[in-house]
Each structure stands twice: as structure tokens, then as C-alpha cells.
C-alpha positions in Angstrom: 11.3 -22.2 -0.4 10.3 -20.9 2.8 11.1 -17.3 1.5 7.9 -17.9 -1.1 5.6 -19.3 2.2 7.0 -16.5 4.1 6.0 -13.8 1.4 2.8 -15.4 1.2 1.6 -15.0 5.1 3.2 -11.3 4.3 0.2 -11.1 2.0 -2.2 -13.1 3.7 -1.7 -11.1 7.7 -2.4 -7.4 6.2 -5.4 -8.8 4.4 -6.8 -10.9 7.5 -6.6 -8.1 9.9 -7.9 -6.0 7.1 -11.1 -7.3 6.8 -11.4 -7.8 11.1 -10.6 -4.0 11.7 -11.2 -2.2 8.8 -8.3 0.1 10.3 -5.5 0.4 8.2 -4.1 1.8 11.8 -4.9 -1.7 13.1 -2.9 -3.6 9.8 0.5 -0.7 11.0 0.6 -2.0 14.2 1.5 -6.0 12.5 4.8 -3.7 12.2 4.6 -2.8 15.8 4.9 -5.9 16.6 7.9 -7.6 14.8 10.1 -4.4 15.4 9.8 -4.5 19.3 11.5 -7.9 19.1 13.4 -7.3 15.8 14.8 -4.3 17.4 15.2 -6.1 20.9 16.8 -8.9 20.1 19.1 -9.6 17.0 22.7 -8.3 18.9 21.9 -11.6 21.0 21.2 -13.0 18.2 24.5 -11.7 17.1 26.7 -12.3 19.7 25.2 -16.3 19.0 26.3 -16.0 15.9 29.7 -14.8 16.4 29.9 -18.1 19.2 28.5 -21.3 18.5 27.9 -23.0 14.4 26.1 -20.2 12.5 24.5 -23.6 10.2 22.6 -25.2 13.4 21.9 -22.0 14.8 20.2 -21.5 11.5 18.2 -24.9 11.7 16.9 -24.4 15.2 15.7 -20.7 13.7 13.7 -22.4 10.6 12.4 -24.8 13.1 10.8 -22.5 14.8 9.0 -20.3 12.2 8.1 -23.4 10.9 6.1 -24.0 14.7 5.1 -20.6 14.5 3.5 -20.9 11.1 1.8 -23.8 11.7 -0.1 -22.6 15.4 -1.3 -19.6 12.6 -2.7 -22.2 10.5 -4.5 -24.0 13.5 -6.0 -21.2 14.7 -7.0 -18.9 11.3 -8.4 -23.0 10.4 -10.9 -23.3 13.4 -11.8 -19.9 13.8 -9.8 -18.7 17.1 -8.3 -15.6 14.6 -8.9 -12.8 17.0 -6.8 -9.9 17.0 -4.3 -10.7 19.7 -3.7 -14.1 18.8 -2.5 -13.1 15.3 -0.5 -9.6 17.1 1.0 -12.7 19.3 2.3 -14.9 16.5 3.7 -12.2 14.5 5.6 -11.0 17.4 7.0 -15.2 18.3 7.8 -15.4 14.7 9.7 -12.2 15.2 11.7 -13.5 17.5 12.6 -16.2 15.5 13.6 -14.0 12.8 15.8 -12.2 15.4 17.9 -15.2 15.4 18.0 -16.4 12.3 19.0 -13.2 10.3 22.4 -12.8 12.1 23.5 -16.0 11.6 22.4 -16.8 7.7 23.9 -12.7 7.5 27.6 -13.6 8.3 27.1 -17.0 7.0 27.3 -16.3 3.7 30.7 -14.0 3.7 32.1 -16.8 4.5 30.9 -19.0 1.8 33.4 -17.2 -1.1 35.9 -15.3 -1.7 35.9 -11.2 -0.6 36.1 -10.5 -4.4 33.1 -12.4 -5.2 30.9 -10.7 -2.3 29.1 -8.3 -4.5 27.8 -10.8 -7.4 26.9 -13.2 -4.0 25.2 -10.3 -2.4 23.1 -10.0 -5.7 22.4 -13.2 -6.2 21.0 -13.8 -2.8 19.1 -11.0 -3.6 17.5 -12.6 -6.8 16.8 -15.6 -4.8 15.3 -13.6 -2.4 13.0 -11.6 -5.0 12.0 -13.8 -6.9 10.6 -14.8 -4.0 9.1 -12.2 -3.4 7.1 -12.0 -6.9 6.0 -15.3 -6.9 4.6 -15.4 -3.1 2.8 -12.3 -3.3 0.8 -13.4 -6.6 0.1 -17.0 -5.1 -0.9 -15.6 -1.9 -3.7 -13.2 -3.8 -4.4 -16.1 -5.4 -5.0 -18.7 -2.6 -7.3 -16.4 -0.3 -9.1 -15.1 -3.1 -10.1 -18.8 -4.0 -9.4 -21.1 -1.0 -9.7 -18.1 2.0 -6.2 -17.4 4.9 -6.6 -20.1 6.3 -4.8 -22.6 3.0 -2.2 -19.4 3.1 -0.8 -20.2 6.3 -0.6 -24.2 5.3 1.1 -23.6 2.4 3.4 -21.0 4.4 4.6 -23.5 7.4 4.6 -26.8 4.7 7.6 -24.5 3.0 9.5 -24.6 5.9 10.6 -28.3 5.2 12.6 -27.1 1.9 14.7 -24.2 4.1 15.4 -26.7 6.8 16.9 -29.8 5.1 19.0 -26.6 2.9 20.4 -25.8 6.7 21.4 -29.2 7.3 22.9 -29.9 4.1 25.3 -26.8 4.2 29.1 -27.1 4.3 30.8 -23.6 5.7 34.7 -23.5 6.3 35.8 -23.9 10.4 34.2 -20.6 12.1 36.3 -18.0 13.5 34.4 -17.4 17.1 35.0 -14.7 18.6 37.1 -14.3 22.0 35.3 -15.0 25.1 33.5 -12.3 26.9 31.1 -11.6 28.6 27.7 -11.3 26.5 27.2 -7.9 28.2 31.3 -7.1 27.1 30.8 -8.9 23.3 27.0 -6.5 22.7 29.0 -3.4 24.0 32.1 -4.6 21.5 29.8 -4.6 18.2 28.1 -1.4 19.2 31.3 0.5 19.8 32.9 -0.5 16.3 29.6 0.6 14.7 29.6 3.5 16.1 33.3 5.0 15.8 33.0 4.1 12.6 31.1 7.0 10.7 30.8 5.5 7.3 28.9 2.1 8.4 27.1 4.3 10.8 25.9 6.5 8.4 24.5 3.3 5.3 22.8 2.0 8.6 20.9 5.7 9.9 20.1 5.8 5.9 18.1 2.1 5.4 16.8 2.8 8.7 15.3 6.9 7.2 14.3 5.7 3.3 12.3 2.3 5.3 10.8 4.5 8.1 9.5 7.2 5.9 8.6 5.2 3.1 7.2 2.0 3.7 3.9 1.6 3.0 3.1 -2.1 2.9 0.6 -1.5 6.4 -1.9 1.0 3.1 -1.4 -1.7 0.1 -5.3 -3.2 1.7 -6.5 -0.1 1.8 -5.6 0.4 -2.3 -6.3 -2.1 -3.1 -10.2 -2.0 -1.6 -11.0 1.8 -2.1 -9.0 3.4 -4.2 -8.1 0.8 -7.3 -11.3 -1.3 -6.2 -9.2 -4.5 -7.1 -10.1 -7.3 -4.6 -7.1 -10.0 -2.6 -6.5 -10.6 -6.2 -5.0 -6.8 -6.9 -3.5 -6.5 -3.7 -1.3 -10.0 -4.6 0.0 -7.6 -7.4 0.8 -5.0 -5.7 2.4 -7.3 -3.0 4.0 -8.4 -6.3 5.1 -5.8 -8.4 7.8 -4.6 -6.0 9.4 -8.5 -6.2 9.5 -7.6 -9.5 10.8 -4.6 -9.7 13.4 -6.4 -7.3 14.4 -9.4 -9.1 14.7 -7.4 -12.5 17.4 -4.8 -10.7 19.2 -8.2 -9.4 19.3 -9.9 -12.4 20.5 -6.6 -14.3 23.1 -5.8 -11.7 26.1 -7.5 -13.0 27.6 -4.0 -12.8 27.1 -3.2 -9.6 30.7 -4.2 -8.7 32.5 -2.1 -11.2 31.3 0.7 -9.1 34.1 2.2 -6.8 31.3 4.5 -4.9 28.8 1.7 -3.7 28.5 5.2 -1.1 27.5 8.1 -3.5 25.5 4.7 -5.1 23.2 4.8 -2.3 22.7 8.1 -1.9 21.1 7.8 -5.5 18.7 5.6 -5.5 17.3 5.9 -2.0 16.4 9.7 -3.7 15.2 7.2 -6.6 13.1 4.7 -4.0 11.5 8.7 -2.1 10.2 10.1 -5.4 8.5 6.6 -6.8 6.9 6.0 -3.5 5.7 10.0 -3.7 4.3 9.3 -7.2 3.0 6.1 -5.2 0.6 8.3 -3.4 -0.9 10.3 -6.4 -2.4 7.7 -8.3 -6.2 7.2 -8.5 -8.8 4.1 -9.3 -8.1 4.0 -13.5 -3.9 4.2 -12.3 -3.7 0.9 -10.9 -0.9 -0.4 -13.9 0.5 2.5 -13.6 1.1 2.5 -10.0 1.7 -1.1 -10.1 4.8 -0.6 -11.9 6.1 2.8 -10.4 6.0 0.0 -6.8 8.4 -1.8 -8.8 11.0 0.6 -9.7 11.0 1.7 -5.9 11.4 -2.1 -4.6 14.0 -2.4 -7.4 15.9 0.9 -5.8 16.0 -0.3 -2.7 17.3 -3.7 -4.0 20.7 -1.7 -5.3 20.7 0.1 -1.9 21.1 -2.9 -0.5 23.9 -4.4 -2.6 25.9 -1.8 -2.1 25.2 -1.2 2.0 26.2 -5.0 2.2 28.9 -4.4 0.2 30.6 -1.0 2.4 29.5 -3.9 5.3 30.5 -6.6 4.6 34.1 -5.8 2.9 35.3 -3.2 6.1 33.8 -5.9 8.8 36.4 -8.0 10.8 35.5 -11.6 10.9 34.8 -11.9 13.8 32.8 -9.5 14.8 30.8 -10.0 11.6 27.5 -12.2 13.5 27.3 -8.2 15.7 27.6 -6.1 12.8 25.4 -8.4 10.5 22.8 -8.5 13.5 22.7 -4.5 13.8 22.7 -3.8 10.6 19.4 -6.2 10.5 18.4 -3.7 13.6 18.1 -0.9 11.1 17.2 -3.1 8.1 14.3 -4.8 10.0 12.9 -2.3 11.8 13.0 1.2 9.4 9.9 -0.9 7.3 8.0 -1.9 10.6 8.0 0.7 12.3 7.2 2.2 9.0 4.4 0.4 8.7 3.3 2.3 12.1 3.8 6.0 11.0 1.7 5.1 7.9 -0.8 3.6 9.7 -1.0 6.8 11.5 -1.0 9.2 9.6 -2.9 8.0 7.2 -5.8 7.0 10.3 -4.9 11.2 11.3 -4.5 12.9 7.8 -4.8 10.2 5.4 -3.0 7.1 3.3 -2.4 9.6 0.1 -1.0 12.1 2.5 0.9 9.4 4.2 2.7 7.8 1.0 3.7 11.3 0.0 5.0 13.1 2.5 6.6 9.9 3.6 8.5 9.4 -0.1 9.4 13.2 -0.6 10.8 13.3 3.3 12.7 10.2 2.3 14.6 12.2 -0.8 15.9 15.1 2.3 17.0 12.6 4.6 19.9 11.3 1.8 20.4 14.9 1.8 20.6 15.4 5.2 23.0 12.0 5.6 25.5 12.8 2.4 26.3 16.3 4.3 26.3 14.5 8.0 28.9 11.6 7.2 31.2 12.6 3.9 32.7 9.5 4.7 30.0 7.4 2.8 30.2 9.5 -0.6 33.9 9.8 -0.7 34.3 5.9 0.1 36.1 4.3 -2.3 36.1 0.1 -2.0 38.9 0.0 -4.4 41.2 1.8 -2.6 43.7 0.2 -0.6 43.0 2.2 2.8 39.6 1.3 2.8 39.1 -0.7 5.7 41.2 2.1 7.7 38.8 4.8 6.1 36.5 3.1 7.8 37.0 4.1 11.1 36.8 7.6 12.0 
């Protein structure tokens, strides 16, 4: 339920900043204030997830996220929504997320058998993407009808269900990491990734794809200046990716039969880049086609996430799972947020359409480059008995 509220907030914040400033660059700076904690803190979150009960970590982080949303609702309702306040609250919320994601991501694989892992990852994606459809659409209607403050109140109330769910989880006894200093734990996790080019290449590929292809910061511009559809249309622009992702997840039963998930990742990243570039060429009368392109792009992205997580969770050792999930999360979360800054900056220097089209085309080139740099990725066969050992290079 909190995912729905979060998606509502992710529509309201960019819209509020765009209304305050009229600047895609200032909207893009949201990504910077999210990226700093989401890049600098997840490793500590991973160490914590490997050392203590992950369920308890989730309870604390979800409570912190709820408190952040409550403050955001209050300052907006009372008229104190200055730009620096919105950026500061964004950073605080992202800091809690930096500890929440490693615990959440490393807990899921312990709840299912390894053979069921692709299906579990797909189900998790389905729940998230369902929220990504409902949340933005509801957010657009709430903003247009009642204002951004109501959107933030909805976000705050949505955390009650997630906190209750975290309390109710029953997980098997956790295998805790060997006692060592925080620095030693961090170094062990980082070196494990760097020495295994298969794992590292999936993270680099996603970082490049999201950094170059993320265009959320430009959605208010396209809604107001290109398609002229206002806040309601903006909600649809944010919801369309969720529709595509949900369709991809609901029809993803075939992914468990894919022997070479590395090849699949490369293909869907190219699809992502091509559709993003095509979106950048849209004009006022092409709003519906633009929604379809966003849906296809996000469908490709969610398939990429399923295949990448299948590789990651299939080869990592249990006692390193929290740290590896955290490191992967740094790439997964850092890419889109830094991508917002890139999109806003390029849009300000050249134009928003150029920022979108050039980013999409560079995504395709980056996928080709990663395939040549890390041949282990297209060669990886998850059904091979020596798959885990082959991950080390």
C-alpha cells in the first residue's frame, strides 16, 4: 500500500517544484538530492541487513519514511513549501530508503526456494508496478482536484499498511555475517562484486541505461509545453510506464525458461533506449502514442530488472546477500536519480527533446559496449551446474 502513496508523492513533488520555478533544471535537482543518500548510504544499509533482523530494519525504515511524508504534508498544507524545504525532505526520505531497500531486497529470497526465485521476483515486480499504475493516475486527479497537500496526506496514510505487514512477516532464521568491522564488511562486499565481472556488468549496464534514459524530470515540461494536458495528463504520463511494466510482469511466466538472462538483459535495454528516443520526437497531437512508448519502455525495464535480479540472487552467497543487494541498489537507484539531473541539465543547455533523444540512443550504444567489455554476461547460462563458479573472473 505504501508503494501507491509513494507513487502519488513522486508525481506531486516534481509538479510542485515545476509550478514554483517553471524550470526543468530545478525539477531535475530532485534527483540529485535523492541520489546523494541513495549512493552514499546503501552499503551501510547492506551491512546492517546482514547483521541484524531484516524485518526489524523494515519496521524502523518504514516508520521513518512515514514521518518524512507527514512533515512534507504539513509544510505544504501550512504554506512553508519553499524550495530548500522540499529538497531537504527529499534527502531525508531517500536516506531512510537507502536502509530500507537492502533489507527488503535481501529478505525476499529467504522466503522462497531457489527454483521459485524468478517467479518471486516477478511477483514482487507485479506488486510494485501495480502501484506504479494506480499511484500516478490517482496523484494526477488528486492534484488537479484538491492540490498537492492532499496527495502528500494520502502518501502519509499509506504507510500504515506497510508497517503492519513488516510486523506480521515470519521469516526463517537469518544466517548472520561473520563478526568484523564495518569497514571490513564494506570492503568484502565491494571486492566480491569487482572480482565477478558478471555481477558488475549487470550493475554497470543498468546504471548507464537509467542515467542516459531517465526522463522523469522532463515530464512536467512535456505535459505543459508539448502535449498541453495539464496535471491530469501529467499523472497519465507517470502512470503509463506502470501500465507497461504491469503487462510485462503479468506475461512474464516465460522468463523462468530463459537459460541466458544476460542476453535477455542486453536486448531489453536496447528496446528501452529506442523507445525513449522515439518519445523524445513526439509532438502535441501524439499524446496517446507517447503513452504507448512510455509503457513499452518501462515494460522493457522491468524485464531487465527481473533478469538482472535472477543473475544476482542466483550467484551471491547468503551471508553477503544484504551487502550485494545494497551495492546493486546503489546502481539501480543512483542511475535514475542522476539521470534526472542529466536530463534537466541537457534540457537547459540544449532542449528537452534533445536530452530525451540523445539519451535513448546512447543507451543502445552503452548496451553494445558492455557486451564487448564483459562477454561473461551474454555467455552466462543460469542452468549450468558451474554457473556460480563461472561468475568469478
